[in-house]
C-alpha positions as CSV (number, residue, x, y, z in Angstrom):
1,X,0.0,0.0,0.0
2,X,1.4,3.4,-1.0
3,X,2.1,6.0,1.7
4,X,0.7,9.5,1.4
5,X,4.3,10.7,0.7
6,X,4.6,8.3,-2.2
7,X,1.2,9.3,-3.6
8,X,2.3,13.0,-3.3
9,X,5.5,12.3,-5.3
10,X,3.5,10.4,-7.9
11,X,1.2,13.4,-8.4
12,X,4.2,15.7,-8.7
13,X,5.7,13.4,-11.4
14,X,2.5,13.7,-13.4
15,X,2.8,17.4,-13.4
16,X,6.4,17.4,-14.5
17,X,6.9,18.9,-18.0
18,X,9.6,20.6,-20.0
19,X,10.1,24.3,-19.3
20,X,9.1,25.2,-22.9
21,X,5.8,23.4,-22.4
22,X,5.3,25.2,-19.0
23,X,5.7,28.5,-20.8
24,X,3.1,27.4,-23.4
25,X,0.8,26.4,-20.6
26,X,1.1,29.7,-18.8
27,X,0.2,31.5,-22.1
28,X,-2.8,29.2,-22.6
29,X,-4.0,29.9,-19.1
30,X,-4.0,33.6,-20.0
31,X,-5.9,32.8,-23.2
32,X,-8.6,31.2,-21.0
33,X,-9.4,34.6,-19.5
34,X,-9.4,36.2,-22.9
35,X,-11.8,33.5,-24.1
36,X,-14.3,34.3,-21.3
37,X,-13.9,38.0,-22.0
38,X,-14.5,37.7,-25.8
39,X,-17.5,35.6,-25.4
40,X,-18.9,38.0,-22.9
41,X,-18.3,40.8,-25.3
42,X,-20.1,38.8,-28.0
43,X,-23.2,38.5,-25.8
44,X,-23.0,42.2,-25.0
45,X,-22.9,42.9,-28.7
46,X,-25.9,40.7,-29.2
47,X,-27.8,42.7,-26.5
48,X,-27.1,45.9,-28.4
49,X,-27.8,44.8,-31.9
50,X,-30.8,42.4,-31.8
51,X,-33.8,43.3,-33.9
52,X,-36.7,43.8,-31.5
53,X,-39.3,43.5,-34.3
54,X,-37.9,40.1,-35.4
55,X,-38.0,38.8,-31.8
56,X,-41.5,40.1,-31.4
57,X,-42.6,38.3,-34.5
58,X,-40.8,35.1,-33.4
59,X,-42.4,35.2,-30.0
60,X,-45.9,35.7,-31.5
61,X,-45.4,32.8,-33.9
62,X,-44.4,30.6,-30.9
63,X,-47.4,31.8,-28.8
64,X,-49.8,31.1,-31.7
65,X,-48.5,27.6,-32.2
66,X,-51.2,25.1,-31.4
67,X,-48.9,22.1,-31.8
68,X,-45.2,21.8,-31.0
69,X,-42.2,24.1,-31.5
70,X,-40.0,21.7,-33.3
71,X,-36.3,22.6,-33.1
72,X,-33.9,21.3,-35.9
73,X,-30.2,21.6,-36.1
74,X,-27.2,19.6,-37.4
75,X,-23.8,18.9,-35.8
76,X,-22.9,21.3,-33.0
77,X,-26.1,23.3,-33.8
78,X,-28.0,20.0,-33.3
79,X,-26.7,19.7,-29.8
80,X,-27.8,23.3,-29.1
81,X,-31.1,22.6,-30.7
82,X,-31.7,19.7,-28.3
83,X,-30.8,22.0,-25.4
84,X,-33.2,24.8,-26.6
85,X,-36.0,22.3,-27.1
86,X,-35.5,20.8,-23.7
87,X,-35.6,24.3,-22.1
88,X,-38.8,25.1,-24.0
89,X,-40.5,21.9,-23.1
90,X,-39.7,22.3,-19.4
91,X,-40.9,25.9,-19.3
92,X,-44.4,25.7,-20.8
93,X,-43.8,25.6,-24.5
94,X,-44.4,22.1,-26.0
95,X,-41.4,21.2,-28.0
96,X,-39.2,18.4,-29.3
97,X,-36.0,18.0,-31.3
98,X,-36.0,16.6,-34.8
99,X,-32.8,15.4,-36.4
100,X,-32.7,16.8,-40.0
101,X,-31.1,13.7,-41.5
102,X,-33.7,11.4,-39.9
103,X,-36.4,13.8,-40.9
104,X,-35.6,13.3,-44.6
105,X,-35.9,9.6,-44.2
106,X,-39.4,9.5,-42.8
107,X,-39.4,11.4,-39.5
108,X,-41.0,14.4,-41.2
109,X,-44.2,12.4,-40.4
110,X,-43.8,13.8,-36.9
111,X,-44.6,17.3,-38.2
112,X,-48.2,18.3,-38.0
113,X,-50.1,21.3,-39.3
114,X,-50.1,23.0,-35.9
115,X,-46.3,22.9,-35.4
116,X,-43.8,25.8,-35.9
117,X,-40.3,25.0,-37.0
118,X,-37.2,26.6,-35.3
119,X,-34.2,26.0,-37.7
120,X,-30.7,26.5,-36.4
121,X,-27.8,26.9,-38.8
122,X,-25.0,29.5,-38.4
123,X,-24.2,29.4,-42.1
124,X,-27.8,29.1,-43.1
125,X,-26.7,26.5,-45.7
126,X,-26.7,23.3,-43.8
127,X,-27.5,20.8,-46.5
128,X,-29.5,18.4,-44.3
129,X,-31.8,21.3,-43.3
130,X,-31.9,23.0,-46.7
131,X,-33.3,19.8,-48.3
132,X,-36.2,19.8,-45.9
133,X,-37.4,23.3,-46.8
134,X,-39.5,22.4,-49.9
135,X,-41.5,19.9,-47.7
136,X,-41.9,22.3,-44.8
137,X,-43.2,25.0,-47.2
138,X,-45.5,22.5,-48.8
139,X,-46.9,21.5,-45.3
140,X,-47.5,25.2,-44.7
141,X,-45.7,25.3,-41.3
142,X,-44.3,28.6,-40.1
143,X,-40.5,28.8,-39.8
144,X,-38.2,30.7,-37.4
145,X,-34.5,30.6,-38.3
146,X,-31.6,31.3,-36.0
147,X,-28.6,32.0,-38.3
148,X,-25.6,34.2,-38.9
149,X,-26.6,34.8,-42.5
150,X,-30.0,36.4,-43.1
151,X,-29.6,36.2,-46.9
152,X,-28.8,32.5,-46.8
153,X,-31.1,29.8,-48.2
154,X,-32.5,29.0,-44.7
155,X,-32.7,32.7,-43.9
156,X,-34.7,33.5,-47.1
157,X,-37.1,30.6,-46.5
158,X,-37.9,31.6,-42.9
159,X,-40.9,33.7,-41.8
160,X,-38.6,35.5,-39.3
161,X,-34.9,35.4,-38.8
162,X,-33.0,35.9,-35.5
163,X,-29.5,36.8,-36.5
164,X,-26.3,35.6,-34.8
165,X,-24.0,38.6,-35.0
166,X,-20.6,36.8,-34.7
167,X,-17.7,38.6,-36.2
168,X,-15.1,36.0,-35.1
169,X,-15.1,32.7,-33.2
170,X,-13.0,32.5,-30.1
171,X,-11.5,29.4,-31.6
172,X,-7.8,30.3,-32.5
173,X,-8.3,29.1,-36.1
174,X,-11.8,30.7,-36.3
175,X,-13.4,27.4,-37.4
176,X,-14.8,25.5,-34.4
177,X,-18.3,26.8,-33.4
178,X,-17.6,28.5,-30.1
179,X,-18.7,32.1,-29.8
180,X,-21.6,31.4,-32.2
181,X,-22.8,28.6,-30.1
182,X,-22.8,30.7,-27.0
183,X,-24.9,33.4,-28.8
184,X,-27.3,30.7,-30.2
185,X,-27.9,29.3,-26.7
186,X,-28.5,32.9,-25.4
187,X,-31.0,33.5,-28.2
188,X,-32.9,30.3,-27.4
189,X,-32.9,31.1,-23.7
190,X,-34.2,34.6,-24.4
191,X,-37.1,33.2,-26.4
192,X,-37.9,30.7,-23.6
193,X,-37.8,33.3,-20.9
194,X,-40.0,35.6,-22.9
195,X,-42.5,32.8,-23.5
196,X,-42.5,31.9,-19.8
197,X,-43.4,35.5,-18.9
198,X,-46.1,35.8,-21.4
199,X,-47.6,32.4,-20.4
200,X,-47.5,33.4,-16.7
201,X,-45.4,30.3,-16.1
202,X,-44.6,30.1,-12.4
203,X,-42.4,28.1,-10.1
204,X,-45.2,25.7,-9.3
205,X,-45.7,25.1,-13.1
206,X,-42.0,24.4,-13.4
207,X,-42.1,22.0,-10.6
208,X,-44.8,19.9,-12.3
209,X,-42.4,19.2,-15.1
210,X,-39.6,18.4,-12.6
211,X,-41.1,16.0,-10.1
212,X,-37.8,14.1,-9.6
213,X,-35.8,17.2,-8.6
214,X,-35.5,18.9,-5.3
215,X,-37.4,21.9,-6.6
216,X,-40.3,19.6,-7.6
217,X,-40.3,18.1,-4.1
218,X,-40.3,21.5,-2.5
219,X,-43.2,22.9,-4.6
220,X,-45.3,19.8,-5.1
221,X,-45.0,17.9,-1.8
222,X,-46.6,19.0,1.4
223,X,-45.4,18.9,5.0
224,X,-47.6,15.9,5.7
225,X,-45.9,14.0,2.9
226,X,-42.5,14.1,4.7
227,X,-43.1,14.7,8.3
228,X,-42.3,12.3,11.1
229,X,-45.3,10.9,12.9
230,X,-45.1,7.5,14.5
231,X,-41.4,8.0,15.4
232,X,-41.9,11.1,17.4
233,X,-42.7,10.6,21.1
234,X,-45.8,12.5,22.2
235,X,-45.8,12.9,25.9
236,X,-47.9,14.4,28.7
237,X,-46.6,17.4,30.7
238,X,-46.3,15.3,33.9
239,X,-44.2,12.6,32.4
240,X,-41.0,12.3,34.6
241,X,-37.5,12.5,33.2
242,X,-36.8,8.8,33.6
243,X,-39.8,7.8,31.5
244,X,-39.1,10.6,29.0
245,X,-35.6,9.4,28.5
246,X,-36.9,5.9,27.7
247,X,-39.5,7.3,25.3
248,X,-36.8,9.3,23.4
249,X,-34.1,6.6,23.3
250,X,-33.3,5.8,19.8
251,X,-35.9,8.0,18.3
252,X,-34.8,9.2,14.8
253,X,-36.4,12.6,15.1
254,X,-34.5,13.4,18.3
255,X,-37.5,15.4,19.6
256,X,-40.4,14.7,22.0
257,X,-43.5,16.8,21.8
258,X,-45.4,17.7,24.9
259,X,-49.1,18.0,24.4
260,X,-52.0,19.1,26.6
261,X,-55.3,17.2,27.2
262,X,-56.6,18.2,23.8
263,X,-53.4,16.9,22.1
264,X,-52.3,20.3,21.2
265,X,-48.5,20.9,21.4
266,X,-47.4,23.1,24.4
267,X,-43.7,22.4,24.3
268,X,-40.9,20.4,22.9
269,X,-37.9,18.5,24.4
270,X,-34.9,17.9,22.3
271,X,-32.2,15.3,23.1
272,X,-29.9,18.1,24.0
273,X,-32.4,19.6,26.5
274,X,-33.0,16.1,27.9
275,X,-29.3,15.6,28.3
276,X,-28.8,18.9,30.2
277,X,-31.8,18.1,32.5
278,X,-30.4,14.6,33.3
279,X,-27.0,16.1,34.2
280,X,-28.2,18.9,36.5
281,X,-30.7,16.8,38.5
282,X,-30.8,13.5,40.2
283,X,-34.5,13.7,40.7
284,X,-35.3,11.8,37.5
285,X,-38.5,10.4,39.0
286,X,-39.7,13.8,40.1
287,X,-38.8,16.4,37.5
288,X,-41.4,16.4,34.7
289,X,-41.3,17.1,31.0
290,X,-43.2,20.4,31.6
291,X,-40.3,21.6,33.8
292,X,-37.6,21.0,31.2
293,X,-39.5,21.6,27.9
294,X,-39.1,24.6,25.7
295,X,-42.2,26.7,25.1
296,X,-40.6,28.4,22.1
297,X,-41.1,26.4,18.9
298,X,-42.4,27.0,15.4
299,X,-45.6,25.4,14.1
300,X,-47.0,24.9,10.6
301,X,-50.2,23.5,9.2
302,X,-49.6,20.0,7.8
303,X,-51.0,20.8,4.4
304,X,-48.6,23.6,3.7
305,X,-46.2,23.0,0.7
306,X,-42.6,22.1,1.6
307,X,-41.2,25.3,0.0
308,X,-43.1,27.4,2.4
309,X,-42.0,25.3,5.3
310,X,-38.3,25.7,4.2
311,X,-38.8,29.4,3.9
312,X,-40.3,29.5,7.5
313,X,-37.4,27.5,8.9
314,X,-34.9,29.9,7.3
315,X,-36.8,32.9,8.6
316,X,-37.2,31.5,12.2
317,X,-33.7,30.0,12.1
318,X,-34.9,26.6,13.3
319,X,-34.1,23.1,12.3
320,X,-37.6,21.6,12.6
321,X,-41.2,22.6,12.6
322,X,-44.1,21.2,14.7
323,X,-46.9,20.3,12.2
324,X,-50.4,20.7,13.4
325,X,-53.9,19.8,12.2
326,X,-56.5,22.6,11.4
327,X,-57.8,22.0,15.0
328,X,-54.4,22.7,16.4
329,X,-53.7,19.1,17.4
330,X,-50.2,17.7,16.9
331,X,-49.7,16.0,13.6
332,X,-45.9,15.4,13.2
333,X,-42.4,16.9,13.0
334,X,-40.9,18.3,9.8
335,X,-37.1,18.6,9.6
336,X,-35.0,20.2,6.9
337,X,-33.0,17.0,6.2
338,X,-36.3,15.2,5.3
339,X,-36.3,17.0,1.9
């Protein structure tokens, strides 16, 4: 088994390189900062030069679409098209990606009369997309194009063009789609955000499409779906410490709730509070739960959504909430780590 020293030396050996290469690496690290800067400048240029009327028309076409917004792209633009389509679909605009090569071999059957096409091609001459244009026109579908060449074949065929104003790729040989890809993604995101706003798409709507994520759980699930019930000791005010310790032993919630005759919570005892009480007194058969409980605790209705519960916990700076019924009776304990 290697010692930590040997492992450290092994890592140093991996980093060993000729001085000439080290100099090249340092220069490359400087280029990274320039890459970020240039791409940021390209986005700033886009924010200053975009055609509001074109975006207005594109947004109206998307809003008037009764079917799907079908996004088509090839190569790197195809990857971007998938991303834009996924963003649209998850934010209230029905959408799917259609591969142009597959489309020309039968998948055009996926296109219906109510669909709008969003074509992505920086050159505007992507052959796999160009060969689809006659069919799309024959179908009568409206077409939005995202391209760097408004006068291209795809640009001329589109009902509206959203231009990509790239003067130069950040790629050192100005060939690999880099800056143009960043701008294309930004254009797609801008469309999605605009459509979200106009459709009054809210966080709860977003959660419905993301039930498997933490956001979905926070916005769709209620306190009663996650709270501890049977594992929380519910005790009377006159229960003595010895009995209380036995009730709380091994309980995963780490909390006992003290309730009155109507089963309404009047206090809580944490394991920490119990431990202090047991250390400061030997009268474990005399001191009661009411004498060592805390009357300061936060309550929440059991049918409140988890997101509101989490907000309350942050506001009150507490690690758990006492869930109650509409009648005020104890229902359970909600803890932050239950999410």
